[in-house]
N, C-alpha and C positions, 0 to 999 in steps of 0.2 A: 668632265664636260668640254667640249672644244671651245676652244677662244680664237675667234678666226680675224684677221686684218686682212680687208680688202686694200689693195694699191691699184689706184686707177692713176692713170697716165693720160691725162687728157690731150697732151700733146705727142705723143710717142713717135708717131713718124716723124716730125721734123725734130724732135730732141735727137732722135738717132741720126739723123741727117749731118745735124750741126756736131755732136759728138763723133762722128766718124769721119768729119773733114768733107765729106761729100758734096757739099753743099758750097757755094761761093759766096753766099749771102754774108752781109756783114751781120754780127748778134744785133744790133739796133734796126735793123731792116726787116719787114715782113717776109716770111717764109710759107711756102703752101705746098701740100703733094696734090698732084692732079690724076684723074682716073678718067678713062674713057668710059661714057655709059651711051652704048647705042651711037649716035652721031654726034651727040654732044661730050664735050671736055668738063667735068665737074671737079669740084676741090674734094679730094679726099681727107686731108688733115690740114690744120692752121696752126701756127704757132701763137703765144699769147700777144705779139705786136700785132699780128694778123687778127686776131679776134677783135682786140681793142679798136681796130679801125673796123668795124662792123662785118667782118667776113669769118664764114661758117662752112662747115663741111655740108656739100650737097648743093654750093651754090655755083651756077655756072662760071667757068674760068672768064669766059668774054667779059661777063658784068663783072667778076671781081677784079678784073684786069682796068675796067673803066674808073671803078670807084679808087682803087689803088693803083697808079701808075708805075710805080717803082715795086710793085710785087713780084718777088722771085718765086718762081714755078718750078718743080720737080717732079719727073713722073713718079706715080705710087711705086712701091717695091713691096708687095705684102711678104714674099719669101723673106727676103732681108729683115723686115720688119718682125717677123715671127721668130727667126733665128736669134736675134738680139734680145726678144723678149725672154726665150728661153733662156740665153747666157745670164740675163739679169736674173732671172729667178734661179739659177744655179748660184748665183753670188749671194741672193737672199738667203739660203741655207746657214748663213753665219747666225742665222736668227733663232730658225727652228727646223727640224729635219721636215717637216711636211709642208712644199712649197708647189703649188700647181698653178698651171698657165689658165688666165681667164681671157681667152683671145677676144679682141684682137688688141687690145689697151690695158690689160690687167694682170694683177698675180694674186693668189690666195696663200694666205701665210696662217696655218693653226699654230699659235705659240702656246697653247696649254703644256704645260710640263718645262718649257724653256724660258719664260718670260723673267723668270727670277732670276737666272745668269745675269740679266741686265739691270736689275734693280725693280723689276715691277713693270707691267705692263705700259704704263705713260712714259717710263726712262725708254724704253724698246721702240715705241713710237717716236719720241722725241728723236734719239739717235738715228732709227731709219730715215726719218723725215730729211734731218740735217746733212747725213750722207749723200741724199739723193740729190738735194739743192745745191751742193760745193759740186756735183759732177754736172750740174746743168740739165736736171731733169726734173720738170714739171710733177709734181706727186700731189695725190688727195689720200687721206688716209683713214681708215675707219675699221672700229674693233668690235665684234660683239658675238653673241652665242653661235650664231649660223652664217654661214656662208651668203645665204640671202640676205639677212639683217645688214651685213657690214657691205655688201655690194650696194644696197639701196642707200645707205647715209652718205658711202663716199661720192656717189655720182648724183644723187638728189635730195642730198641733205648737207649737214655742216661738218662731216665728218666726225671726228672725235671716237670715244670710248662710250660703250654702252654697257651698263653693268650687270651684272649676271641675272637674267630673269625679267631682264627690261626691254626685250625685243619688240613686242606689242605696243609700248606705250613710244618708243622711238620710231616706229613705223607708221604710227596713226596719223601724223599731218602730212607725211609726204604722198605725191602722186601715185596714181594706179601704174604708172610706166616702171614705178619701182620694183613692181613684184616681177620684171622681165617679162611681160606678156607681149604677143604679138599685136599687129597693128588693127586687126580685126576685132580681137576682143577690148582693145582700148576703145574703138569706136562705139562698141555696142555698150560699155560701162557708161563711156559719156553720153549716150543718147538718154539712158533714164536715170540719168544725174548722180552716177556715183564717180566722183573724180578724186576722192582722198582714200588712201587704205583704213583706214580709221571707219569710215561707213559701213566695210564690210563684217565687222565685228558684232553686229544687232540684227543681220540679216539672217533667214531662216537657209543652212545650207543646202537643203535639199532643192529650194528654189534657184538658188545659183547655181546649182550643177543644173537642174533642167533649162535653163536657159543660157547660158553662158556654159557648160560642158565641165568636164572634169579637171582642165587644165589650170583654169582660175584658183580652185580649192588647193589644188597640187601645190603652185606655186606660193598660195599664201602658207599652208602647213608647214613648207620648205622654211620659208623665213621666219617662222614663228617656231622651227623647230619641232614642228609635230612628224615631220616627214624627215628622215635621215636624207642628207646631201654628202655621199662620200665625195672625197677630192682625191684625184689620181697625182700621187706625189712624183715631182721630178726626181730622176737620178743620174750621174755621171757615170758613163761606164767605166771609167778610170779608177774610182772611189773603191778602196778595200771594203768588203763586207762578206756578211754572211749570213744566210737563211735559212730557215726550218718549215716546212709544211705539213701539218699534222693530220693523221687518217682520221682521227676524233678530235672536235674541238676541246681545248684547255681551258679552265679559268682559275682556278684554285690557287691562292698565293705562293703553296708550297711548289705547285707545278711551274708556274711562271719564274719562280726562283731558279729551278732545276734548268728550266729553257735558257736561262740568260747565262748560266755557268757555262752550258753546252757551247752556245752562241759566241763566249768571250775566247773561249779555247780554241773554236774554230778559227775567230778573227786573230787572234795572236800568231797562229801558225802562219795565214798569211802576212802579218806585218811582218813577222821573222824571215820570211822569203824575199820581202821586198827591202830589208834592212831599215825599216819605220816603225816609228813609235808613235803611238794616237794622243793628240791634246783633246780630243773632243769626240764622243760616244752619241749615236744617236741610235735608240732603240723603237721601232716601229711594231706594234700588234696590228693586225687586221682581223678584225671581228667578222663573222658570219654575215652580219648585215652590212660588211664592204665599208664600216666606216673604222679609221684609223685613230689608235691611240698612241701617242708617242711620248717618250721621255727623253732627255738630254742630260748629260753629266759631263764636266769637263776636269781636266788634270792641269796641275801646276807645271809637271814636266812631261816630256815625251814617256810614255809609260807604253810596255809590253806585258805586265803583270796580270794575268787572267783572273786570278782570284782576287785581287785587289781591285781590279774592273768591275768583277761580278759584286763584289760588297758595294760598291760608289751607287750601279744601278739598282740594286736592291733595294738601297734608301728610298729610291724614286717609284718604286713599285707600288705603292699605295695609292700612287695618282691615276692608274688605270683601272678603267672601269670594264671588265671583261664582257659584259653585257651577257649574250646568249652561247657566248662561246668564244675563242680565238683560233684561227685556223691556220695563221702565218705569221711569224715573227722575222724581222729583218734587222740585223744590227751592222750601223754602218761606222766607219771611222772618216767622219766627216772633216776633222782637220788632222793632219799628220806631219810629224816632222824627222828628219833623220835621226836615227838611233843605234850605234854601232856596237857592236856586242863587245862587252869587257872581261877579262879574264881573272877572276878571283882567287886568290891564294891565302887559305888560312893561316899559312905560317907566314906569308908576310904580315897580313893582320896583327899578329901576336907580336911580331919582330918590331913593328912600326913605332917610331919614337913620337911622344906626345900623346895628349888626350886625341880620340877620335870623336869627329864631328859627326852629331847625328843626322840621318836624314830625315827631314821632317816633311817630305812630300806627300806621303800616304796622309799623314795627319791634316797637312793644307788641303788635299784632296777632298776628305771627309767634311772639313769645315765649309767647304765652296759648295758642297753638294747640300749641307743641311741649312748654310745661313745665308748664300748668295754670294757672288763675287763682290758685290759693294763692300760686305760687310769684312771681307779677309783682306787685310794688307798689313804692311810694315811701314813706319816712318823713317823715311831717308834725308840725312842731313843736305841742305844747299847751303851753299855760299854767299849768304846775306846778314847784316847785322841785325836786323829788325827780327824779333822772335816770330811774329807771325809768319814770316815769309822763311824761315830758317828749315823749315819740314816741308816733306811734300809726301803723300800716300804714294807708293810702289807695290806692285804685286807682291807678295808674301816672300818668293823665293828668287826675287829680281836679285841680277849679280849687283855689286856695288857698283854707286857711281863715282867712286873717288873720292868724295867731300867726308870729311871725318869731323866728329866733334871737338873743339879748343878744349884740351884738359883743364887749361886754368880759368874756362867761363861756364862755370854750371849753371843749369837750367831745370826749372821746376819739370815735375813730371806729367804736370797737367796745366795747360795754357787755356784761359779763357777768352771766347772770342764773341763778341769783343771784350777789351778790358772794362772792368765795372767802375764806376767813379766809387773815390770813400774820402771820408773827411779826417784830415790827418795833421797833427799839429808837431812841428820842430822847433828845437830853441834856437839855432843858429842856421845860417846860409851851409847849403851842401852836409849838413848832419843829417843823420836817419831820423824818422820824427818816432816821438814818444811812445804815442797810440793813433790806434785810429780806429774809425767807425764803419763798418761793412754789415749793409744789411742790418741796418740798427743794433746791431752786437758791437760792444766796446772790447777792444784788444790792446792790452798793454804790452810794450814791447821789452824782451828782456835781453835779447842780442841782436845785433845788425852788423851788416858787411856793407860797404859799398862807399862813394855812388860809383855806378860803372854807366859812363855817359855813353849813348847811342844816337847817332845823328841820322837825318832822313838819307835816302838814296835820290840825288836829286837826278841821276839819269835813269831812273824809272819812273817817276811821276813829279813834275817842275813845283808843284804843289809843297813837296818836302825838303825843299831848298833850306828852310829854316826850321826843320823840324829838328826839335832836341829832348832825347829823353834821359833824366836821371834814376837808374834802378838801384834798388836796395833789396837784399834778401835778407829777412827777418825773423827772429822767431819771437813768439810770445810766451809769456808768462807761465802758460799751459802746454807748452810743448809744439805747438802748431807753426808749421813755416809758413812764410807768404812771400812773394815777389812783387814788390809795388814800385811805382816810377812815379815822378813827378815830371809834367811836359813843360817846364820852364824854371827859370830860377826863382827862387822864393821873392827877389824884390820884384820880378814881372809877376807876381799871383799866380804861379804857375799852381796846377790842378795836380792832385793826387789821384792814381788808378791801381787797381788791384788787376794785373797780369795773369798771376800763375800760383799754384797750390804746393804745396809738398816741395821736395828739393831729390834730385837724381842721384 
């Protein structure tokens, strides 16, 4: 099932001008583009500052200038807007392989089969929205089963994510313009009191077709997913790709696996010729009804191993719905990096001194496909005394960062975030506790080591200037190991906390 993001850019012409430096308007002053409409000059696009002052597209330039004396006007440039929109669409292929232009101020992105690489649909939308905001592009996003529903929510609703199968409920309160109807159809609907999409549900389809023609029902069915709406995907001409067209449609899982292996072999040959390795592959199947089915996989390192890449793609083939058959398949290396040839010598490997480090790239790639990038990582040390800041997540095969664990300061295998309060009793200051109670269970301590005093990092947060923790590694009579700390001296009534379990 498609899952389509509608990316609506309400101020695209003015945002493009500010980003390109083509406008001399300061960031805090209103900016608008102006077009010629017969003998009149009208506003074609306005930025957020101009919109807050009451300006809108279609208003005459003379009227706008009278309302806002400091308004900056720039001639409209539709060709430049369209070219920049296409470049933005190619950039958006970092999120999914199927990105289509929705002129003049939008994009459509089918993220089915790719959202897992970003931790899910919500994380993908958050990341895309944040990146656009940082670059000065105003955007409104919606995600739904169909392009029509996502388009309507982005422009006439609150945006957000529509759950699978929820298109009808999401569209019901929206105005009729959300169905992408012409002005004549909208006037006719308004004349008979139909102003909301939900009002069409209970109306006889034959009567609606007779009165308003087939366009109304066609648009409604597309928004609800009853009629397919193919997307024409953008493709950069210089991107390495391999394609196959079939004389007869295919659809069996075994056939798709053979096609995938063939495409990988062809693509690897092209990558070898260019001296590249792929870090991300997009496989797009075009069905006989012109709907595209896409899957995406990523690799931890640049790769040209055709068999390995085919196995990774085969893991995702279960997401492909072949419908009545697939007539074309295109495999694209949407992210590549230089990869030089290496000469392997069996004799050198046998004579090499010391243990050989196994190559974990294939295992990491398989885990990335099955679990998603957010769940595959390793912990790297960070130069910080506070335990909760002493590690961070990095990609599983990332190069060492330079920091190392102090050999004389062992740490537990698991940290609790945040630390949990415990009740503990110690006989004398600076001595470890005799026992502690955690989650209503009493633990009597048999062995202990400490204290290890850790002070706050005042250069990170001023509130940590007086922070003091005394840590103790303890072992109970049952052999369990814990990491406790007291957040102040005993005479200052410091409280006890449990921060770690086990020991490395």
